[in-house]
C-alpha positions as CSV (number, residue, x, y, z in Angstrom):
1,X,122.0,97.6,115.6
2,X,120.4,99.8,113.0
3,X,118.5,103.0,113.4
4,X,115.3,102.9,111.4
5,X,115.0,106.3,109.9
6,X,114.1,107.7,106.5
7,X,117.6,109.1,106.0
8,X,121.0,109.1,107.7
9,X,121.0,111.5,110.7
10,X,123.8,112.9,112.8
11,X,124.7,111.1,116.0
12,X,121.9,111.4,118.6
13,X,119.9,113.7,116.2
14,X,121.9,116.7,117.3
15,X,121.8,115.9,121.0
16,X,125.5,115.2,121.9
17,X,127.6,116.4,124.7
18,X,131.3,117.0,125.3
19,X,132.9,114.8,127.9
20,X,132.5,117.4,130.7
21,X,129.0,118.6,129.9
22,X,127.7,115.0,129.5
23,X,129.2,114.0,132.8
24,X,127.7,117.1,134.6
25,X,124.3,116.7,133.0
26,X,124.0,113.0,133.9
27,X,125.3,113.4,137.4
28,X,123.0,116.4,138.1
29,X,120.0,114.5,136.9
30,X,120.5,111.1,138.7
31,X,117.8,110.4,141.2
32,X,117.5,108.2,144.2
33,X,116.6,104.7,142.9
34,X,114.5,104.1,146.1
35,X,112.1,106.8,145.1
36,X,109.9,106.7,142.0
37,X,108.1,110.0,142.8
38,X,111.0,112.2,142.0
39,X,110.5,114.3,138.9
40,X,112.2,112.8,135.8
41,X,115.7,114.1,135.0
42,X,116.2,116.9,132.6
43,X,117.8,114.6,130.0
44,X,114.6,112.5,130.0
45,X,111.4,113.6,128.3
46,X,108.4,113.3,130.5
47,X,105.9,110.7,129.3
48,X,103.2,108.4,130.6
49,X,104.2,105.0,132.0
50,X,104.2,102.3,129.3
51,X,101.1,100.1,129.2
52,X,102.9,96.9,130.3
53,X,104.1,98.5,133.5
54,X,100.8,100.3,134.1
55,X,98.5,97.3,133.7
56,X,100.8,94.3,134.5
57,X,103.3,95.8,136.9
58,X,102.0,93.7,139.8
59,X,103.3,90.6,138.0
60,X,107.0,91.6,138.4
61,X,107.1,93.1,141.9
62,X,109.8,90.6,142.9
63,X,112.9,91.1,145.0
64,X,116.3,90.4,143.3
65,X,116.6,86.9,144.7
66,X,113.2,85.9,143.4
67,X,113.9,87.4,140.0
68,X,117.3,85.6,139.7
69,X,115.5,82.3,140.4
70,X,113.6,82.6,137.1
71,X,116.6,83.1,134.8
72,X,116.4,79.6,133.2
73,X,113.4,77.8,131.7
74,X,112.4,75.1,134.1
75,X,108.7,74.5,134.2
76,X,108.8,72.6,137.4
77,X,110.7,75.3,139.1
78,X,108.4,78.0,137.7
79,X,105.3,76.1,138.8
80,X,106.7,75.7,142.3
81,X,107.6,79.4,142.5
82,X,104.1,80.5,141.6
83,X,102.3,78.0,143.8
84,X,103.5,80.3,146.6
85,X,101.8,83.3,144.9
86,X,98.3,82.1,144.1
87,X,96.8,85.6,144.3
88,X,99.1,86.8,141.5
89,X,98.3,83.8,139.4
90,X,94.5,84.3,139.9
91,X,94.8,88.0,139.2
92,X,96.7,87.3,136.0
93,X,94.1,84.7,134.8
94,X,91.3,87.2,135.5
95,X,93.2,89.9,133.6
96,X,93.8,87.7,130.5
97,X,90.3,86.3,130.5
98,X,88.6,89.6,131.0
99,X,90.6,91.6,128.5
100,X,90.6,89.1,125.7
101,X,87.2,87.8,126.5
102,X,85.7,91.3,126.4
103,X,87.3,92.0,123.1
104,X,86.0,88.7,121.5
105,X,82.5,89.4,122.9
106,X,82.5,93.0,121.5
107,X,83.7,91.7,118.1
108,X,80.9,89.1,118.1
109,X,78.3,91.8,118.9
110,X,79.7,93.8,115.9
111,X,78.9,90.9,113.7
112,X,75.4,90.4,115.2
113,X,74.7,94.1,114.7
114,X,76.1,94.0,111.2
115,X,78.7,96.6,111.7
116,X,81.8,94.4,111.8
117,X,83.3,96.1,108.7
118,X,82.6,99.5,110.1
119,X,84.3,98.8,113.4
120,X,87.2,96.7,111.9
121,X,90.0,99.3,112.3
122,X,88.8,100.3,115.8
123,X,88.8,96.7,117.0
124,X,92.2,96.1,115.5
125,X,93.6,99.1,117.5
126,X,91.9,97.8,120.6
127,X,93.5,94.4,120.2
128,X,97.0,95.9,119.8
129,X,96.5,97.9,123.0
130,X,95.3,94.7,124.9
131,X,98.4,92.8,123.8
132,X,100.7,95.7,124.9
133,X,99.0,95.6,128.3
134,X,99.4,91.8,128.7
135,X,103.1,92.1,127.9
136,X,106.0,90.4,125.9
137,X,104.7,86.9,125.6
138,X,101.6,88.0,123.8
139,X,103.5,90.6,121.8
140,X,105.8,87.9,120.6
141,X,102.9,85.8,119.4
142,X,101.4,88.8,117.6
143,X,104.7,89.6,115.9
144,X,104.8,86.2,114.3
145,X,101.2,86.6,113.1
146,X,101.8,90.1,111.8
147,X,104.4,88.9,109.3
148,X,101.7,87.0,107.3
149,X,99.8,89.6,105.2
150,X,98.2,86.7,103.3
151,X,96.6,85.4,106.4
152,X,95.3,88.3,108.4
153,X,93.2,91.3,107.3
154,X,95.0,94.6,106.4
155,X,93.6,96.6,109.3
156,X,94.9,94.0,111.8
157,X,98.2,93.8,109.9
158,X,98.7,97.6,110.1
159,X,98.1,97.6,113.9
160,X,100.0,94.4,114.8
161,X,103.0,95.4,112.7
162,X,103.4,98.3,115.1
163,X,104.3,95.7,117.7
164,X,107.5,95.0,115.8
165,X,109.4,98.2,116.6
166,X,107.0,100.9,117.8
167,X,106.4,99.9,121.5
168,X,106.2,102.5,124.2
169,X,109.6,102.6,126.0
170,X,110.0,102.4,129.7
171,X,111.7,105.0,131.8
172,X,115.3,106.0,130.7
173,X,116.0,106.7,134.4
174,X,115.5,103.0,135.1
175,X,117.4,102.0,131.9
176,X,120.5,104.1,132.9
177,X,120.4,102.7,136.4
178,X,120.3,99.1,134.9
179,X,123.3,99.9,132.8
180,X,125.3,101.1,135.7
181,X,124.3,98.2,137.9
182,X,125.0,95.5,135.3
183,X,128.3,96.9,134.0
184,X,129.5,98.0,137.5
185,X,130.6,101.5,136.8
186,X,129.1,105.0,136.2
187,X,127.6,105.4,132.8
188,X,129.7,108.4,131.9
189,X,132.9,106.4,132.6
190,X,131.8,103.9,129.9
191,X,130.3,106.2,127.4
192,X,131.4,109.7,126.3
193,X,127.9,110.2,124.8
194,X,124.5,108.5,125.0
195,X,121.1,109.4,123.7
196,X,118.8,110.8,126.4
197,X,115.9,108.8,125.0
198,X,115.8,105.3,123.4
199,X,116.0,105.2,119.6
200,X,114.0,102.0,119.4
201,X,111.8,100.0,121.8
202,X,110.8,96.4,121.5
203,X,108.9,93.9,123.7
204,X,111.9,92.7,125.7
205,X,114.1,95.8,125.7
206,X,115.0,99.2,124.2
207,X,118.0,100.6,122.5
208,X,120.2,103.7,123.1
209,X,122.8,105.1,120.8
210,X,126.1,105.7,122.6
211,X,129.8,106.3,122.0
212,X,132.4,104.2,123.8
213,X,134.8,106.3,125.8
214,X,137.6,103.8,125.3
215,X,137.6,103.7,121.5
216,X,135.2,106.4,120.3
217,X,133.1,103.9,118.4
218,X,129.4,104.5,118.1
219,X,127.5,101.5,119.5
220,X,123.9,100.4,120.2
221,X,123.2,99.7,123.9
222,X,120.2,97.4,124.5
223,X,118.7,97.4,128.0
224,X,116.2,94.8,129.1
225,X,112.7,95.9,130.1
226,X,112.1,95.5,133.8
227,X,109.8,92.6,134.8
228,X,109.9,90.6,131.6
229,X,111.5,87.5,133.2
230,X,108.7,87.1,135.8
231,X,105.9,88.1,133.5
232,X,106.9,85.7,130.7
233,X,107.4,82.9,133.3
234,X,103.9,83.3,134.6
235,X,102.3,83.6,131.1
236,X,104.1,80.5,129.8
237,X,102.9,78.6,132.9
238,X,99.4,79.6,132.0
239,X,99.7,79.0,128.3
240,X,101.3,75.6,128.9
241,X,98.4,74.6,131.2
242,X,95.9,75.8,128.5
243,X,97.8,73.8,125.9
244,X,97.3,70.7,127.9
245,X,93.6,71.3,128.2
246,X,93.2,72.0,124.5
247,X,95.1,68.8,123.6
248,X,92.8,66.7,125.7
249,X,89.6,68.4,124.6
250,X,90.6,68.4,120.9
251,X,92.4,65.1,120.8
252,X,95.3,66.6,119.1
253,X,98.2,64.3,118.0
254,X,100.8,67.0,118.5
255,X,102.2,67.5,122.0
256,X,101.1,71.1,122.3
257,X,102.9,71.4,125.6
258,X,106.2,70.3,124.0
259,X,105.7,73.0,121.4
260,X,105.1,75.6,124.1
261,X,108.2,74.3,125.9
262,X,110.3,74.7,122.7
263,X,109.1,78.2,122.2
264,X,109.5,79.1,125.8
265,X,113.1,77.8,125.9
266,X,114.0,80.0,122.9
267,X,112.3,83.0,124.6
268,X,114.2,82.5,127.8
269,X,117.4,82.3,125.8
270,X,116.4,85.5,124.1
271,X,116.2,87.2,127.5
272,X,119.8,86.4,128.3
273,X,121.8,89.1,126.4
274,X,125.1,87.3,127.0
275,X,123.7,84.3,125.1
276,X,122.4,86.7,122.4
277,X,125.9,88.2,122.1
278,X,127.4,84.7,121.7
279,X,124.7,83.9,119.1
280,X,125.6,87.1,117.2
281,X,129.3,86.3,117.2
282,X,128.5,82.8,115.8
283,X,126.0,84.1,113.3
284,X,128.6,86.7,112.1
285,X,131.2,84.0,111.7
286,X,128.9,81.7,109.7
287,X,127.0,84.2,107.5
288,X,128.8,87.6,107.8
289,X,130.8,86.9,104.6
290,X,127.8,86.3,102.4
291,X,127.6,88.9,99.8
292,X,125.4,91.9,100.8
293,X,124.7,90.5,104.3
294,X,125.7,92.6,107.3
295,X,125.9,91.3,110.9
296,X,126.8,93.8,113.6
297,X,129.8,93.1,115.7
298,X,129.2,92.3,119.4
299,X,131.1,94.0,122.3
300,X,131.3,91.1,124.8
301,X,133.2,93.2,127.4
302,X,130.2,95.6,127.7
303,X,127.5,92.9,127.7
304,X,125.7,91.2,130.6
305,X,122.5,89.3,131.0
306,X,120.4,92.5,130.9
307,X,122.6,94.9,128.8
308,X,123.9,94.2,125.3
309,X,126.4,96.4,123.4
310,X,126.9,96.0,119.7
311,X,128.0,97.8,116.6
312,X,125.8,100.7,115.4
313,X,124.6,100.8,111.8
314,X,122.3,103.0,109.9
315,X,119.4,101.7,107.8
316,X,115.7,101.3,107.1
317,X,113.2,98.5,107.7
318,X,113.4,96.0,104.8
319,X,109.6,95.8,104.4
320,X,109.4,99.5,103.9
321,X,111.9,99.8,101.0
322,X,110.5,97.1,98.7
323,X,113.9,95.8,97.7
324,X,113.3,92.5,95.9
325,X,117.0,91.8,95.5
326,X,117.6,91.9,99.2
327,X,114.6,89.6,99.7
328,X,116.5,87.1,97.5
329,X,119.6,87.7,99.5
330,X,117.6,86.9,102.6
331,X,116.2,83.7,101.0
332,X,119.8,82.6,100.2
333,X,121.0,83.5,103.7
334,X,118.1,81.6,105.2
335,X,118.9,78.6,103.0
336,X,122.4,78.6,104.4
337,X,121.1,78.9,108.0
338,X,118.5,76.1,107.7
339,X,120.1,73.6,105.4
340,X,123.9,74.3,105.3
341,X,124.9,74.9,108.9
342,X,121.6,74.3,110.8
343,X,122.0,77.4,113.0
344,X,119.2,79.7,112.1
345,X,117.5,83.0,113.0
346,X,114.1,81.9,114.4
347,X,112.6,85.4,114.6
348,X,113.1,87.1,111.2
349,X,110.2,89.5,111.5
350,X,110.4,92.8,109.6
351,X,111.9,94.7,112.6
352,X,114.9,92.4,112.6
353,X,115.7,92.6,108.8
354,X,116.8,96.0,107.6
355,X,118.4,97.6,104.5
356,X,121.5,99.6,105.2
357,X,122.0,102.8,103.3
358,X,124.7,101.2,101.1
359,X,122.1,98.6,100.0
360,X,123.0,95.6,102.2
361,X,120.7,93.3,104.3
362,X,121.3,93.5,108.0
363,X,120.2,90.9,110.6
364,X,119.5,92.1,114.1
365,X,118.4,90.6,117.4
366,X,120.0,87.2,117.8
367,X,118.1,86.1,120.9
368,X,115.8,83.6,119.3
369,X,117.9,81.1,117.4
370,X,117.3,77.5,116.5
371,X,119.4,74.4,115.7
372,X,118.4,72.1,112.8
373,X,120.3,68.7,113.1
374,X,122.0,67.2,110.1
375,X,119.7,64.2,109.9
376,X,116.6,66.5,109.8
377,X,118.3,68.8,107.3
378,X,118.9,65.9,104.9
379,X,115.3,64.7,105.5
380,X,113.9,68.1,104.7
381,X,115.9,68.3,101.5
382,X,114.8,64.8,100.4
383,X,111.2,65.7,101.2
384,X,111.4,68.8,98.9
385,X,112.9,66.7,96.1
386,X,110.2,64.1,96.4
387,X,107.5,66.7,96.5
388,X,108.7,68.4,93.4
389,X,109.1,65.1,91.5
390,X,105.7,63.9,92.7
391,X,107.2,60.9,94.5
392,X,104.5,60.7,97.2
393,X,105.4,57.3,98.4
394,X,109.0,58.4,99.2
395,X,107.5,61.6,100.7
396,X,105.5,59.6,103.2
397,X,108.8,57.9,104.3
398,X,110.4,61.4,104.6
399,X,107.6,62.5,107.0
400,X,108.5,59.5,109.2
401,X,112.2,60.5,109.1
402,X,111.3,64.1,110.1
403,X,109.1,62.8,113.0
404,X,105.8,64.2,111.5
405,X,104.0,60.9,111.4
406,X,104.5,57.7,113.5
407,X,106.4,54.8,111.9
408,X,103.4,52.6,112.5
409,X,101.2,54.7,110.1
410,X,99.6,53.1,107.0
411,X,102.1,54.2,104.4
412,X,99.8,53.4,101.4
413,X,97.0,55.4,102.9
414,X,99.3,58.3,103.8
415,X,100.7,58.3,100.2
416,X,97.2,58.4,98.8
417,X,96.3,61.3,101.0
418,X,99.5,63.2,100.3
419,X,98.9,62.7,96.5
420,X,95.4,64.3,96.9
421,X,96.8,67.2,98.9
422,X,99.9,68.0,96.8
423,X,98.9,67.0,93.2
424,X,97.2,70.2,92.2
425,X,99.7,72.5,94.1
426,X,102.8,70.9,92.4
427,X,101.1,70.7,89.0
428,X,101.4,74.5,88.9
429,X,105.2,74.2,89.1
430,X,107.5,74.6,92.0
431,X,107.8,78.3,91.5
432,X,104.1,78.7,92.3
433,X,103.9,76.6,95.4
434,X,103.2,78.6,98.5
435,X,104.6,77.3,101.8
436,X,101.7,78.8,103.7
437,X,99.1,77.2,101.4
438,X,100.8,73.8,101.8
439,X,100.5,74.0,105.5
440,X,96.9,75.0,105.2
441,X,96.1,72.1,102.8
442,X,97.7,69.6,105.1
443,X,95.4,70.4,108.0
444,X,92.8,67.6,107.5
445,X,95.4,65.0,106.5
446,X,97.5,65.8,109.5
447,X,94.5,65.3,111.8
448,X,93.4,62.1,110.1
449,X,96.7,60.3,110.2
450,X,97.9,61.6,113.6
451,X,100.5,63.9,112.2
452,X,102.5,65.6,114.9
453,X,104.7,68.7,114.8
454,X,107.9,67.9,116.6
455,X,109.0,70.6,119.0
456,X,112.3,71.2,117.0
457,X,110.2,71.7,113.8
458,X,107.9,74.4,115.1
459,X,110.5,77.1,115.0
460,X,111.6,76.0,111.5
461,X,108.1,76.3,110.2
462,X,107.7,79.7,111.9
463,X,111.0,80.9,110.4
464,X,109.9,79.9,106.9
465,X,106.4,81.2,107.3
466,X,107.6,84.6,108.6
467,X,110.2,84.8,105.8
468,X,107.5,84.2,103.1
469,X,105.2,86.7,104.9
470,X,107.9,89.4,104.6
471,X,108.4,88.7,100.9
472,X,104.7,88.7,100.2
473,X,104.5,92.2,101.7
474,X,106.8,93.3,98.9
475,X,105.7,91.0,96.2
476,X,102.2,89.3,96.6
477,X,103.2,86.6,94.1
478,X,106.4,85.6,96.0
479,X,106.8,82.0,97.0
480,X,109.6,81.2,99.4
481,X,109.7,77.5,98.5
482,X,110.0,78.3,94.9
483,X,112.9,80.6,95.6
484,X,114.6,78.2,98.0
485,X,114.3,75.1,95.8
486,X,117.1,76.3,93.4
487,X,119.5,76.2,96.4
488,X,118.2,72.8,97.4
489,X,118.8,71.5,93.8
490,X,122.3,72.9,93.9
491,X,123.0,71.4,97.3
492,X,121.8,67.9,96.1
493,X,124.1,68.1,93.1
494,X,127.1,69.2,95.0
495,X,126.8,67.9,98.6
496,X,129.3,65.2,99.8
497,X,126.8,63.7,102.2
498,X,126.4,59.9,101.5
499,X,122.7,60.2,102.3
500,X,122.2,63.0,99.7
501,X,124.3,61.2,97.1
502,X,122.1,58.1,97.5
503,X,119.0,60.3,97.2
504,X,120.4,61.9,94.0
505,X,121.1,58.5,92.5
506,X,117.7,57.2,93.4
507,X,116.2,60.3,91.9
508,X,118.1,60.0,88.6
509,X,117.7,56.2,88.1
510,X,114.5,54.1,88.1
511,X,114.9,50.3,87.5
512,X,118.3,51.0,86.1
513,X,117.1,53.6,83.6
514,X,118.7,57.0,83.6
515,X,116.1,59.8,83.9
516,X,117.8,62.6,82.2
517,X,114.8,64.9,82.4
518,X,115.3,65.0,86.2
519,X,119.0,65.9,85.8
520,X,118.0,68.6,83.4
521,X,115.4,69.9,85.9
522,X,117.9,69.9,88.8
523,X,120.5,71.7,86.7
524,X,118.0,74.2,85.4
525,X,116.7,74.9,88.9
526,X,120.2,75.2,90.3
527,X,121.0,77.9,87.7
528,X,118.0,79.9,89.1
529,X,119.8,80.2,92.4
530,X,120.0,84.0,93.0
531,X,122.6,86.5,94.3
532,X,125.4,85.4,91.9
533,X,123.1,85.1,89.0
534,X,121.3,88.3,89.9
535,X,124.6,90.2,89.7
536,X,125.3,88.7,86.3
537,X,121.9,89.7,85.1
538,X,122.4,93.2,86.4
539,X,125.8,93.5,84.6
540,X,124.8,91.9,81.3
541,X,121.2,93.1,81.1
542,X,119.9,89.5,81.1
543,X,120.8,85.9,81.2
544,X,121.9,84.7,77.8
545,X,123.1,81.3,76.7
546,X,126.8,82.2,77.3
547,X,126.0,82.9,81.0
548,X,124.3,79.5,81.3
549,X,127.2,77.7,79.6
550,X,129.7,79.3,82.0
551,X,127.6,78.3,85.0
552,X,127.3,74.7,83.8
553,X,131.0,74.4,83.1
554,X,131.8,76.1,86.4
555,X,129.7,73.5,88.2
556,X,130.9,70.4,86.3
557,X,134.6,71.4,86.7
558,X,134.3,72.2,90.4
559,X,135.4,69.6,92.9
560,X,131.8,69.6,94.3
561,X,130.5,68.4,90.9
562,X,132.6,65.2,91.0
563,X,129.7,62.9,91.8
564,X,127.6,64.3,89.0
565,X,130.6,64.1,86.6
566,X,130.8,60.4,87.4
567,X,127.1,59.9,86.5
568,X,127.7,61.9,83.3
569,X,130.7,59.8,82.4
570,X,128.7,56.6,82.8
571,X,125.9,57.9,80.6
572,X,128.3,59.2,78.0
573,X,129.9,55.7,77.9
574,X,126.4,54.1,77.3
575,X,125.6,56.7,74.6
576,X,129.0,56.1,72.8
577,X,128.4,52.4,72.7
578,X,124.9,53.0,71.3
579,X,126.4,55.4,68.8
580,X,128.9,52.7,67.7
581,X,126.0,50.3,67.1
582,X,124.1,52.9,65.2
583,X,127.2,53.7,63.1
584,X,127.6,50.0,62.3
585,X,123.9,49.8,61.3
586,X,124.2,52.8,59.2
587,X,127.3,51.6,57.3
588,X,125.9,48.1,56.9
589,X,122.6,49.4,55.4
590,X,124.5,51.8,53.2
591,X,126.5,48.9,51.7
592,X,123.4,46.7,51.4
593,X,121.5,49.3,49.4
594,X,124.3,49.2,46.7
595,X,124.1,45.5,46.3
596,X,121.3,44.4,44.0
597,X,118.7,42.0,45.5
598,X,120.5,42.1,48.9
599,X,118.2,41.3,51.8
600,X,117.6,44.1,54.3
601,X,119.5,43.6,57.5
602,X,117.5,44.1,60.7
603,X,118.8,46.7,63.1
604,X,120.9,45.5,66.0
605,X,119.8,48.4,68.1
606,X,117.8,47.6,71.2
607,X,115.3,49.9,72.9
608,X,118.0,50.5,75.5
609,X,120.4,51.6,72.8
610,X,117.9,54.0,71.4
611,X,117.3,55.5,74.9
612,X,121.0,55.8,75.5
613,X,121.6,57.5,72.2
614,X,118.8,59.9,72.9
615,X,120.2,60.6,76.3
616,X,123.6,61.3,74.7
617,X,122.1,63.9,72.4
618,X,120.3,65.5,75.3
619,X,123.5,65.5,77.4
620,X,125.4,67.3,74.6
621,X,122.7,69.9,74.3
622,X,122.6,70.3,78.1
623,X,126.3,71.0,78.3
624,X,126.0,73.4,75.4
625,X,123.5,75.5,77.3
626,X,120.4,74.3,75.5
627,X,117.4,72.3,76.6
628,X,115.8,69.7,74.3
629,X,112.7,71.8,73.6
630,X,114.9,74.8,72.8
631,X,116.7,73.1,69.9
632,X,115.0,73.6,66.5
633,X,117.1,70.9,64.9
634,X,115.8,67.9,66.8
635,X,112.6,66.3,67.9
636,X,113.0,63.5,70.4
637,X,109.7,61.6,70.2
638,X,110.0,61.2,66.4
639,X,113.0,61.3,66.5
640,X,113.8,63.5,63.5
641,X,116.6,65.9,62.7
642,X,116.7,69.0,60.5
643,X,117.8,67.0,57.5
644,X,115.1,64.4,57.7
645,X,117.2,61.5,59.1
646,X,115.4,59.5,61.7
647,X,116.0,57.8,65.0
648,X,113.2,55.2,65.0
649,X,112.0,53.3,68.0
650,X,111.4,50.3,65.8
651,X,115.0,49.8,64.9
652,X,115.3,51.8,61.7
653,X,118.8,53.2,60.8
654,X,120.2,56.0,62.8
655,X,122.2,58.7,61.0
656,X,125.4,60.1,62.2
657,X,124.5,63.4,60.6
658,X,122.5,64.4,63.6
659,X,125.8,64.8,65.5
660,X,127.3,66.9,62.7
661,X,125.3,70.0,63.5
662,X,128.2,71.8,65.0
663,X,126.2,75.1,65.0
664,X,124.4,73.7,68.0
665,X,127.7,73.7,70.0
666,X,129.2,77.0,68.7
667,X,128.0,78.8,71.8
668,X,130.0,76.3,73.9
669,X,133.1,76.8,71.8
670,X,132.8,80.6,71.8
671,X,132.6,80.7,75.6
672,X,135.9,78.8,76.2
673,X,138.3,81.7,75.6
674,X,136.2,83.9,78.0
675,X,136.6,81.5,80.9
676,X,138.9,82.3,83.8
677,X,142.4,81.1,83.4
678,X,142.2,78.5,86.2
679,X,139.0,77.1,84.6
680,X,140.7,76.9,81.2
681,X,143.6,74.9,82.8
682,X,141.1,72.5,84.3
683,X,139.5,72.1,80.9
684,X,142.9,71.3,79.4
685,X,143.5,68.6,82.0
686,X,140.0,67.2,81.9
687,X,139.9,65.8,78.3
688,X,142.8,63.3,78.9
689,X,141.4,62.1,82.2
690,X,137.8,62.0,80.9
691,X,138.8,60.5,77.6
692,X,140.8,57.8,79.4
693,X,137.9,56.8,81.6
694,X,135.4,57.1,78.8
695,X,137.5,54.9,76.5
696,X,137.9,52.3,79.2
697,X,134.2,52.2,79.9
698,X,133.2,52.2,76.2
699,X,135.6,49.3,75.5
700,X,134.3,47.3,78.5
701,X,130.7,47.8,77.4
702,X,131.5,47.0,73.8
703,X,133.2,43.8,74.7
704,X,130.4,42.8,76.9
705,X,127.9,43.5,74.1
706,X,129.9,41.5,71.6
707,X,130.5,38.4,73.7
708,X,127.2,38.4,75.6
C-alpha cells in the first residue's frame, strides 16, 4: 500500500510510540464495544460520523449470523433474506428515489431558469455528497465514471474524483476492535506501532500504517468498513431489479441483469480480503518482474476476510504527477494482463495506480480482478488486426466469436454497418483511434443488429476505458488502442498459438499473393512497443536506424520469430528465382544488342516474377532498417533505380545494378559488431542453415519453372 503524500514523511508523521508507551496508551483508551456513547479514545481525533453511517446505517443493523449469511454473491439467497425485511427495502427505495430524484429535479429547474452554468459546481458537490450517503455501490459506479475526463464536465470530474481516495473514514475505535476480533489477539501484541488515524479511506475500507512486532517491517493494514456487505447486497438487489425493468422497457439486446451479476460478483470478491490477498500474490508473481512495476507483498498470516495486511510503500497518485513514461508502462502491463495471461486488474482508477518516489508504477487494491479466457484473448487480438487492416467482413466474424452478435445475424449487413462506423476512424491511423469514441460510434449499430455485451466483457471494456481515461488526464491526445496495438502486433508476430499463426498467415497472404506492406506495418508497429524502446531513446537521445536494425535482428533471430522467419525464407526463395529469371533476361538482351539485326527477345518474366522481385527488394530494405518510402534510390511503382535502370511491369529488362547499391545496407553491416555476443553467434550459425534451406527452395522452384 502506498501513502499518497507530496513528499516522503517519517513513519506515522511523527506520531510513533515505544513498545511500552504504545501498549499503555492503547489499553488506557479502549472502550466497551457495547457502548457507543463513550467519549472517543485519546489516540483518536474527534470527528463527525461519516455520511454513509449517518444516512444509511439502518441498512446494516444486522446481527453477526445475518451478516455472515451475505458473504457470497447469491442473488436468490439475497432476495430471500430481504423478503423478510420489507420495511428496510422500502425505506432504501424511498431514500434512493428521493435523494437522486430531488437532485435531478433541481438540476432540471436550473436549466429552466437558465442558471445551469452558474450552479454547475454546486450541483456537482451535491451529487458527490448524495453518493457518499448512499454508500459503496454508488461510489464504485461514480469512481468508474470519474476516470473519463473526456466524457464528463470538469466540475463533476473534480468532485467525483474525490471519491477515489478522499472519503470520510469511519471510527478508528471500531477499526481497532475489528482488527483484534479478526486476528484474534490484542492489537499491541501484533503491532509495535500503529497510526492513531487512518492514512487513507476508500468506499470499502480504510488503511492504517503499522509496524509488525515480529519483524519490525512497516505495513499497511486495511480494515473493512462496517456494514458494506449488507448495504451492497441490498443495493445490488435493487439495481438488478431496475436493470430487468429497463431491459424490458427499452428492448435491450444485452442481458443487463447478467452485466449487473458480473459486476456484483467481482464486488463481493473485493469485499473478501483473503481473496484480495491471494489475488495480490498472483498478480505479483505474474507482473511484479515487469520493469518499473511494483506490486506490494501480501502478509497472509495477518489477513482475514475483513483485515488485510500488506507491504507499505511511499508514493504519489499517478494522475497528479503527469508521468507519461509510467502511463506507457501501465499500458504495457495492462497488455500483459489482458492478452498475455488473462488475469487483469478490473479497477485501475487513479487511486489504485501510483508513482513511487523512485519512479516506479505501483498497483494497489487487488479486490476487483477479472479473467479473460484464451479463446476470447485470441478473438480480441484478431478483431484489432482486422480493424486496423480494414477487413470488416472478418471483423464481423470476430464479433460472433467474442459473443457480441448472435451467429444468426446477417453478416453482409453487419459488415456494411461496421464499415460505415469504422472507416473514418481508422482512416486517421491506428495511433489516432480512441477506444471511447469507438464505443460511442457503435451505439446505433449495436442496437440495430442486436449486439450484446457478454457479462465477461463488461469488465474488460471498463478496464480499457478507465485506463484511457487516466492517460487522457495526463495527455488529452492519448489513445490507449494506439498504444496497445504495437504490443498486439508483436504478439501476433511471435505467439505460438496455432490460431494466431493462422491469423497472421491469412493477414499476410491473399489469393496466394504475399502482402509485404502488411508485414512492414506489423514490424513497424511492433517496434513502437514501449518500455524497452523508451529506455533506448532516453539513453541515445532518439531512435536512429541502428536501433531499428538491432531490434529487427533481435526479433528475427529469437526463437519466437521462427514462424515469421519461415515466411521470410519462402518469400526470399520466390524473389531469388525471379532474380535468376531477370538475370537471364538481362544477359540475353545484352548479347542480342551486340548482334546486328538480331530480333529482340521477349522477356520471360511474368507479373508474379515482377511482384516477387519487388518484394525481395523491399525485404532487403526492411531488414536493413529502411522502409520503401525512406529509400531515395528506388521507386517501386515505376520501378526506377538511381542509375535509371528500370523494372517494368510490361516485361522490360531488369537490371542487376539495383542490388549493387551496397550503401543501402551499410547501416546493417555497421551494426553487426555492436550486437551482443550471443546474437553474433546466432548470426554465424544462421547463414549455413538459412542458405541451405534457401538453396533447396530456389532449386525446387527453378526446376518447377523449367519443366512446367
